[in-house]
N, C-alpha and C positions, 0 to 999 in steps of 0.2 A: 257406445251405441250397440244395442242388442237387437238381433233379428226377432221379428214376430212370427215369421214362417219361412221355411226353407223347402223348396220343391224342385225335383228334377222334372223339367218340362220337355225333355227329350234326351236321347243318349249323349248329346253333346252340349246340353244347355242346363244351367242351374239358375233358379230365380230366388232371390231373397227379398222378402218384404220386411222393411225395417220398422221399428217402433214409431218413427216420425212420419210414416206413411210413404216413404220413398221405396220404389221397387227397382231392384237391380237385377239385370240379366247378365250372365257370364257364359261365354263360350268355353268349352273344355280346353281348347288350344290356348286361349288367352290366359286361363288359370295356370296351365302348365308352364307357359313362358314367364309367368310371374312367380313361380315357385321360389320360396325364400330359403329352401334347405341348403345345407353346406355343399351338396353336390352340384347345385345350380348357381350359387352365389358365393364368391370368395369371402370368407368370414371376416377378414381383416380390412379389406378395401371396399367390399360391396360390389366388386366387379362381377358382371354376369359371366358365368362359365358355360351356360347352356347356349348352344348354337341354334338359333331359330330355324335354320334350314334342316335341322335334324328332327324337328317336331312335325309330324304329319298334320296336314290341314284337316283330315277326317278323324282326328283324335276324339275319343269318347271317354265319358266318366263311367268307370266300372263299379265304383263304390264311393259313397259319401258318408263319413263317420264323424260324430262329434268328438272333440278333444276337450274334456272337462266342460266348463261353461263359458269358454273364451275363444273357441276356434273350431275349424273343420279340417279334416284330413281327407284327401282325395286319392283314390286309386285310379290311375289313367290306363287307357288301353295299351300304352307302350310299356306298362309294368311299373312305372314310377309311382311311389307312394310314400315318400319320406317328408314331404312338406307339411308344415303346420301353418294354416292360414287363419290368423287371428281375425276377430271381428273388425278391429281397426284396419288391418290390411285389406280385407275384403271391401270395406266401405271406401277406403282410399282408391282402390282400383275402380270402383263404381263411379266415384266422384271425378276421377281422372278421365274415364271414358265419356262421361257426360260433358265434360269440358271440351273434349275433342270433337263432339258431335255438332 
């Protein structure tokens, strides 16, 4: 699934409109907590290494950059910037959040 549009709708919020018409809103903190990089997730076990208590509620997005044609990279206000968020991962996060609502 590819995005149709990607918009920063505030310093702490990203919106993706997908090709199938679904709109997904992401909070910066939620994205930071879902970061798939090796500093945040143990590579062999998938165990989370990031302590949610260490991530500020008021975290913001400083930059959003495309990674090829398959992902986004975020720079967060805490300086973290190593995660690559594939379209598949972003859609899974959106679908999971919709299921919890």
